[in-house]
N, C-alpha and C positions, 0 to 999 in steps of 0.2 A: 629266745629267736624266733620269732614268729614267719611263716614260710608258706607260701602257695604256690602247691605244685600246679602248674595249667597246662591245658592241651586245647586246640580250637579246630574245627575242620569249616570246611570254607566251600564257596560256589565255584571255586578255581585258584589259579595260581598267581595271579597278579590283580593288586589294586588298581594298577595304572589303567584295567581293561575293567574295572567297575564293577571287581568282585567283593565279596562279602562274606562276613560271619555268617554260619548258619546254627553253629553250637559250639558252648563254651562249658569245660569243663574245669573244676579246681577242686584240690584234697590240702587240707590244713595240716601242717606239721609245726608243732610245738616243742623247741626244744629237741629236735629230732625225733619225736615220737608223734603218730598219726592220733589227732583228736578227735575224728569220728566226723568233723564237721566238713561240709562239702559245698559247690554252687555248681549247681548243675543248669543247662538251660538252651534248649532249641530256640531257634530264630528266625522269624520269616525275612529272606534279604531282601526282597522287593525286586528280585529278577530270578531268570531263571538259572539252574544250575548245570554247570558243563557236564556234558555225559563222561570224560573222563576221571573229573572230580566225584561223580555219584557212583562209579565203579569202584571206587578207592574205600568211601564211607559208607555207601549203602543210602543214605538220606536222599529222598525223594522230594519234587516240588510239592504233591500232594499232600505228604507227610507236615509239611511245614505250613500250609496252608492258612490254618487256623492258629498257628503260633504267633506270639508278641514281635514285635518290630525291634530293633535295638534299641530307637530311645524310650521305650516303653520299660526296658531293664536296665539301662547305662547307670541309674542311681543308685539299685541294690546291686549290681557287680561291681560299682567302684567302690561301694561300701563295704564289700565282703575283701577286696584286696589290698585296700588303702594302707599303708603303712608297714606292709608284709613286703619280703623278699620272692620274686618271683622266680620258680625254678621252670625253667622252660627247656624243651630241646628243640636245636635252631631256632634259638629267640628273635632273630630279625623276622623271622616271617611271621610269628603270632603277633608281637610286638606291631609289627607294622599294620598288620591287619585291624589290631586292637584301635591303633592311635588313626587308622583310617574312620573307623566307625565314629570314635570320638569328634573327628572334626566334620562328618557331616551331621552330628547331633549338635549343632552349633548354641542351641540355646541351654544344652547343660552347662558351657563356658570351663571344663576339665581339662583342655589341653592335652598333652602327652602323657600318657602313663608313666613314664620316668620320672615325673614331678612326683608322683605318689608312693609309687614302690622301686627297689633297687633290682637289676635284675642278674639272674644267673643263667648262663647257657651251658646245659650239661652236653650239647655235641662239641661245643669248643674243649670243655675238661675231657672229654672220651676222646678229641683225638691227638690231647696230649698225653695223656696216661697210655694209649694204645695207636700211635703211628702206624700208619701205613695199611691198619684193619679196617673192614666195616664197623662203622660206629651208628648205625641205625639202631632204634628201638631196638626191633627184632633182634639184632647181632649182639646186644648190650643182653638182655634176657638169656640167653646163650651162655655169653662170658660169665655170667653173675648167677645163673642157678635162677634167674626168677619165672615163674609160672606166667605163660602168655598164653595160653593153651585156648583161653577164649576169644582170643584178637583174630578171628577170622575176617573180619571188617574192621577199619579203622574208627575209632568212637572216643569222643573228647574226654568223657569220664571216666572211662577203662583205661584209655590210654595215660590219664594223667595219675591215676591209681597204679599202674603198673611204674611209671617213670617215677612214681616217687620210691618205690622200691628199689629201683635199679639207682636212683640217686643216694640214697641210704647205703645201699653195700659198695658202690663206688667211692663213696666218701666214709670208708670206715667200717661199712658191714655192719651197723646196728640199728637197727629197727625201731626198738623200745628197749627202755630200761625201768625196771621196778626196782625199789628198793623195800617196798612193804613186806614181800616174802608171803604174798595170797597169794594162794594157785588161783583163785578166781578171777584175779585182776584182768584186765584187759589184755595187757601185755602178756602175760601169760596164754591169754588165747592166741595172741599173734607170735608165739614162739619166741618170745625174749628169755631172757635167762635173768631170773630172780637173784639178786644177793642177800645170803642170808648171814649174819651174824653169829659167830658161836659165843655162846653164853660167857661172861668174864670168870664166872664159879665153876668151871668144868674142869676138873681132874684130868691130865692127862698120865696115863701109865710111863715109867722110867724103866726101859728095858736095859741092864746093863751087860756088856759084852762076857763071854766067859772067857776062861783061863787060855783055851787052846785057840779063841779066835783073835786072843789078843795077841800069843804069841806068834800066830801066822800073818797077823799085821805088822808087828815089827820085825819080822824076816823079810816083807816086801818091803819096808820103807829101807831097810840095811842095801837089799838090790838096789834100788833106785838112787842111794846116795853114792854107792858103787861105779855105776854105771853113768851117772851124771857130775864123776869128779868132787863128789863131796856137795853138790848143791842141791841135797834135797831140803827144801824147806821143812817140812814136817819134822825133821829131824834138827834143827840149829837150836829150838829152845832146851834141846837136851843134852846138847853138848857143850863140857864145860871149856 
């Protein structure tokens, strides 16, 4: 299964007020393993960023002045995500903004992103697993022991990387799996547990119990049989 863990940053909270995407960050998973492939792009939104949004992500209008507009990156972005399952925290927000951008980019003719991808909302998953608790990304990092110490400000790519770790922990706790037994494998560097098969020619020693050990074992079984009114299963095969 190919999954894309995705996050965006925006100029504000509502597309109805003309707010736009200013950053997209994506990391790729194949069969629950980080592939190392990612997509990251800052975008010129063609409008000012709200002061409140700027306090959250720290991205300024000046920084975005020379960045491409969405129409210039739409084809590359859609090519990266198409056919994948998108894993998003609070998916309606990000999907709503992506669809808004695709709609504004009329000549692209893409339609809604749901036509190209399935969507998994990790916020819905977290609320089902931890009802009545905080389920924002910081709270989930603390709950699942995911390091978010670099997250002073929101950033789309960093948040996507953190969410990938949280998602894997929340859905089974396994970030990667290696069958190679190679200590230099990338999964080893990420703390994955390798499976090492025991050679079929290995001869294991057989250690027999000593006479006094057998005697004490028999005494214990007789005691169990007596206290269970003759129901000791280990003695049934020896009773005539």
